[in-house]
C-alpha positions in Angstrom: -5.2 -42.4 6.6 -8.1 -40.0 7.3 -6.3 -38.9 10.6 -3.2 -37.8 8.4 -5.2 -36.2 6.0 -7.2 -34.0 8.5 -3.7 -33.1 10.2 -2.2 -32.2 6.9 -5.2 -30.0 6.0 -5.1 -28.4 9.5 -1.3 -27.6 9.1 -2.2 -26.1 5.6 -4.9 -23.8 7.0 -2.9 -22.8 10.0 0.1 -21.8 7.7 -2.2 -19.9 5.3 -3.7 -18.0 8.3 -0.2 -17.2 9.6 1.1 -15.9 6.1 -2.0 -13.6 5.9 -1.4 -12.4 9.5 2.3 -11.7 8.4 1.1 -9.7 5.3 -1.3 -7.5 7.3 1.5 -6.9 9.9 4.0 -6.1 7.3 1.7 -3.7 5.4 0.9 -2.0 8.6 -2.9 -2.9 9.1 -2.4 -3.8 12.6 -1.5 -0.3 13.4 -4.5 1.1 11.2 -6.9 3.3 13.2 -10.6 3.8 12.2 -11.1 4.8 8.8 -13.4 7.7 7.7 -16.2 7.0 5.3 -15.3 6.7 1.7 -11.5 6.4 2.7 -9.2 3.5 1.3 -5.8 2.2 2.3 -2.9 1.6 0.2 0.5 0.3 1.2 3.9 -0.2 -0.4 6.7 -2.4 0.3 8.9 0.8 0.8 6.7 1.4 4.1 4.8 4.2 2.2 1.2 3.9 3.6 -1.5 6.1 3.0 -5.3 6.7 3.9 -6.7 8.0 0.7 -10.0 10.2 0.7 -11.8 11.7 -2.1 -10.5 9.9 -5.2 -12.9 8.4 -7.7 -13.3 4.5 -7.7 -14.7 2.1 -10.0 -16.3 -0.3 -7.4 -17.8 2.0 -4.4 -19.1 -1.1 -2.8 -15.6 -1.7 -1.4 -16.1 1.3 1.0 -18.7 -0.8 3.1 -16.1 -3.4 3.7 -13.8 -4.0 6.8 -10.9 -1.5 7.1 -8.6 -4.5 6.5 -10.1 -5.2 3.0 -10.9 -1.6 2.1 -7.8 -1.1 -0.2 -7.7 1.3 -3.1 -6.5 -1.4 -5.4 -9.6 -3.3 -4.6 -11.9 -0.4 -5.4 -9.9 0.4 -8.7 -9.0 -2.9 -10.3 -8.4 -1.4 -13.4 -5.7 1.0 -12.4 -2.2 0.0 -11.2 -0.8 2.3 -8.5 2.9 3.7 -8.1 4.0 5.2 -5.1 6.9 7.7 -4.7 7.8 8.2 -1.1 9.6 11.3 -0.1 12.2 11.7 2.6 10.9 11.9 6.2 12.3 11.4 9.7 12.8 7.8 10.7 10.0 7.9 13.2 7.4 8.7 10.4 8.4 6.2 7.8 6.2 3.4 8.7 3.1 5.5 9.9 0.1 6.2 8.1 -0.3 9.5 6.1 -3.4 11.3 4.8 -3.8 11.3 1.2 -6.0 13.6 -1.1 -6.3 14.5 -4.7 -4.1 17.4 -5.6 -5.4 20.8 -6.6 -4.6 22.0 -10.2 -1.9 24.3 -8.6 -0.4 21.3 -6.8 -0.3 19.3 -9.9 1.6 21.7 -12.0 3.9 22.4 -9.2 4.5 18.6 -9.0 5.1 18.1 -12.6 7.3 21.2 -12.7 9.6 19.8 -9.9 10.2 16.4 -11.7 13.3 15.7 -13.5 13.1 14.9 -17.4 14.0 11.3 -16.6 10.9 11.2 -14.1 8.7 12.7 -16.6 9.6 10.3 -19.2 9.1 7.5 -16.9 5.7 8.6 -15.7 4.2 9.3 -19.2 0.9 8.1 -19.2 0.5 8.0 -15.4 -1.8 10.5 -13.5 -1.1 12.0 -10.2 -4.1 10.6 -8.0 -3.0 12.0 -4.6 -0.4 13.8 -2.4 0.2 12.2 1.0 1.1 14.3 4.0 1.3 14.0 7.8 -0.3 16.9 9.9 1.7 17.2 13.0 0.8 20.0 15.4 -0.4 22.2 12.6 2.7 21.6 10.4 2.2 19.8 7.1 5.1 17.4 6.1 4.9 15.7 2.7 5.0 11.9 2.8 4.7 10.9 -0.8 3.1 11.1 -4.4 0.5 8.4 -5.6 0.4 8.0 -9.4 -1.7 5.4 -11.1 -1.5 3.8 -14.7 -4.1 1.9 -16.5 -3.7 -1.9 -16.0 -3.3 -3.3 -19.5 
């Protein structure tokens, strides 16, 4: 009986580790390079992935963790993040972009370009970061990162 219990627990542990490896792979963390100091990752099911720098966080101790656990959602548990990916070439869709807080001019430009329906849907949300790719000196926008209070 003990032998079967040990086998069952072993299968459960291996299944859990396999599931964690699958989630890390699907969120792009195996392709993630070195993170700069104070940078956090965020990844969405839409394959919108970003390395976020320069944002305020509630728990700065997360910055000392391994790159696999240094997620923006772990550093700001009181915020829920909404990612709005923009159209990019197919070869860039699952790559990591660089995200930074917008300037006041960029914020006003983003809100001015939103449709009335999008403005209604984003009421109460704040624009936390604009994500871009920098390829051979050309900046290609990847997406917008909004957050709302977790209620």
